[in-house]
N, C-alpha and C positions, 0 to 999 in steps of 0.2 A: 245063339242068343236072339231075342226078338225085342225090339225097342218100339213096338207099335203103340197106338193110343190105348188107354185103358179098356175102352169099350170093345175095341178089336180083340185084345188079349182075353177078354171075358168070352167072346164068341169062339175064339180058337180053342180055348180050354174046354168049352162046352162040347164042341166038335170033335175033342179027342186029338187035336193037332198039337197040344202042349201037354207035357206031364206035370209042369209046375209053372205057376204065374202068380205075379202080384196083381189080385183083382179086387174089385170093389166088394165091400160087405153085402151089397145087394145080390151080386153074383154068388157068393158064399151061400146066402140065405135061400136062393133059388134051387140049389143042388145039394140035397143032403149027403151025396157021396163025397164032397170035398172034405178036406182036413186042414186045419189051421196049423201053420208052422210057428211056434212060439217065438216071441221077441224080434219079429219081423213086421214092420208096417210102414206106411207112409202116413204120418199123422202130425198134428200141429197143436201147440199150446199158445198160439199167437199169431201175428201177421205172418203170411207166407210169401206174399209178393207175387205168386205165380197162379193164384186162384182169385179172380177178380170180377166185378161187375164194372165196366167202362160206361160212364154217363156224363151228359153235359150239364143238366139241371140237378135239381135236388132228388134224391131218392124218392121223396114223397110225391113228385111230380110224374114219376114214370108211369107209363101205361102198358108198356110191353118190354120184355127182355128176351132177346134171342139167345138160345143155348147152344153151345156146341155139343152134339151128341157124342163127343169123343169121351166124356167124363159123366157117366150116370151119378156118381157119388156127389160131385159138385152141384149138378142140377138138383138133386134131392135136398143137399144142404141148403141151396138157395131157397128151395120151397119152404123149408122149415124156418130159416131165418126171416123170410117175408111174412110167414104166419105170426111169427113172435112179434114183429114190428106192428103188425095189424093189431094184435092183442094189447100191446103196451101204449101205443100212440092213438089208436082208434080214429086216426085221420088219414092214414095210408090208404089209397085206393086198392082195389083188387087188381094186381098186375098179372097180365096174361103172359105166360111163358111159352115161346115158340121155338121148336127144334129148327136148326138150319141144316139142311142137307145139300150137298155132302159136307162132312166135317171138313173145315179148313185144315190143311197141312201146317205144321208148326211154323214154318217161314213163309210159304207160298203165298198166303192170302192176307198176310198182315197189312200191307199198305192198302188193300182194298178194304179191309175191315175199318180202318181209320177214316178213309173217305166216306164209307158207308155209314158209319155212325154219326159222323159230322153233317152229312147231308140228310140223314133220315131215310136213306134209301137202302136199307138192308133187306136180305131175304125176299120173301114173297108178301110181306105185310103191307098193308095200305099206308100211304104217306101220313106222318104225324109230325109235330113240332119236334125238333131235335131234342128238346128237353124232356119229351116224353118217352124216348127211345134209349135203350141200353143194350149191352151185350155181355154175356158171361164168356170170358176167356180163361183158358187153362194152359199151363206149362210154359214152354218157350215163347209161344205166341203172346201170352199174357206179359211176360217179362220184357219182351222187345217192344211191345205196345206201350207199356208204362214208361219205358225209357225214352222212347221216341216222341211220345205226346203228354209228357207230364204237365205242361202248361195249358193243354187244350181240353183235358178231360178231368173229371173226378174218378177216383178209383175206390170201389167199396171191397175191401180185402175180406173174403169169406172166412180165412183163418182168424183174423182180428176180431171179426164179429162173433 
């Protein structure tokens, strides 16, 4: 069994290192030789708690969101949700999405993530006011971050959106 990040599982499946994997719908669409196994998925019909955008100010104030490249599906879902917000509100700015490399490990980079978001000093992006910066977190890292920083940040749950 391999419990790697979704993007790593996609790469391993594409390289022939795995015979079967839970991969993103985007990976499935890239490779016409893949087959879908019925009745198995990771899906949501509401809040998931583990796929969030952590931010200090209002969503409408954010200029940039750092994306953990471990999940291509969450990044693409975020792009769709932001486009929908722009269409509905007509006041939300164009938010730039930046990939953070390397992808943080589930537990290892969590405390640095909180400090980085709080100070506005994440990734390689130029400094902005904290309210203009956010980060997409997934999985255990998102859950732990929400638990530890509930009073410090707002959390935009992508499943709920």
